[in-house]
Each structure stands twice: as structure tokens, then as C-alpha cells.
C-alpha positions in Angstrom: -14.7 -35.4 38.9 -15.9 -35.9 42.4 -19.2 -34.3 43.5 -18.2 -32.8 46.8 -21.8 -32.3 48.0 -22.5 -35.9 47.4 -19.3 -36.9 49.3 -20.3 -34.6 52.2 -23.8 -36.1 52.4 -22.4 -39.6 52.3 -20.0 -38.9 55.1 -22.8 -37.4 57.2 -25.0 -40.4 56.5 -22.5 -43.2 57.0 -19.7 -42.1 59.2 -20.1 -42.3 63.0 -18.2 -39.1 63.6 -21.1 -37.1 62.3 -23.9 -39.0 63.9 -25.4 -38.2 67.3 -22.8 -39.1 69.9 -19.9 -39.1 67.4 -16.8 -37.0 67.6 -17.9 -34.1 65.5 -21.5 -34.0 66.8 -20.3 -34.0 70.4 -17.6 -31.4 69.7 -20.2 -29.0 68.2 -22.8 -29.7 70.9 -20.3 -29.1 73.7 -19.0 -25.9 71.9 -15.4 -27.0 72.7 -13.9 -24.9 69.9 -14.4 -23.9 66.3 -16.6 -26.6 64.8 -14.9 -26.3 61.5 -11.7 -27.6 63.0 -13.3 -30.8 64.3 -15.0 -31.3 60.9 -11.8 -30.8 59.0 -10.0 -33.3 61.3 -12.6 -35.9 60.6 -12.8 -35.3 56.9 -9.0 -35.3 56.6 -8.9 -38.8 58.1 -11.4 -40.0 55.4 -9.7 -38.6 52.3 -8.5 -42.1 51.2 -11.8 -43.7 51.9 -13.7 -41.1 49.8 -11.0 -40.6 47.2 -10.5 -36.9 48.0 -7.6 -34.7 47.3 -6.1 -32.8 50.3 -7.2 -29.4 48.8 -10.9 -30.7 48.8 -10.9 -31.2 52.6 -11.8 -27.6 53.3 -14.6 -27.5 50.7 -16.2 -30.7 52.0 -15.8 -29.5 55.6 -17.6 -26.2 54.8 -20.5 -28.2 53.2 -20.8 -30.4 56.2 -20.7 -27.4 58.6 -23.4 -25.6 56.7 -25.6 -28.7 57.0 -25.0 -29.3 60.7 -25.5 -25.7 62.0 
């Protein structure tokens, strides 16, 4: 079983989308739209890399959102 909190923390630590200047970070900073949409988009693209099932995208995205805001 995949520990979703660990996956979320790894994504935030290693993926450029979540670092300063990255897609998600910039999207949230500029308040372009719902931050959860940007996070879900990034997480969805990483499902294969992190061995996630599609239904887990929302859960991981919520964890990341709570850590970023």
C-alpha cells in the first residue's frame, strides 16, 4: 500500500512544479484560479512516476494543497 503523505512530500521535495518558480508555485502565487486544479494537473502527470492510481490523485493533491497554503 502506498503512503500518500510520503508520496506528496516526495513530490514537493523533488518535482520542479512545486518548487519556487515552478508551475504550481507560480499558479498559486499569481492567484490565477483554484490552486487545487493546478496541483491536480501536476499530480495527474506524475501518476506513473509515483505508481499512483487515478483515484489517489485527489487525495495526494489535497495533502499538497494543505502543505502549501
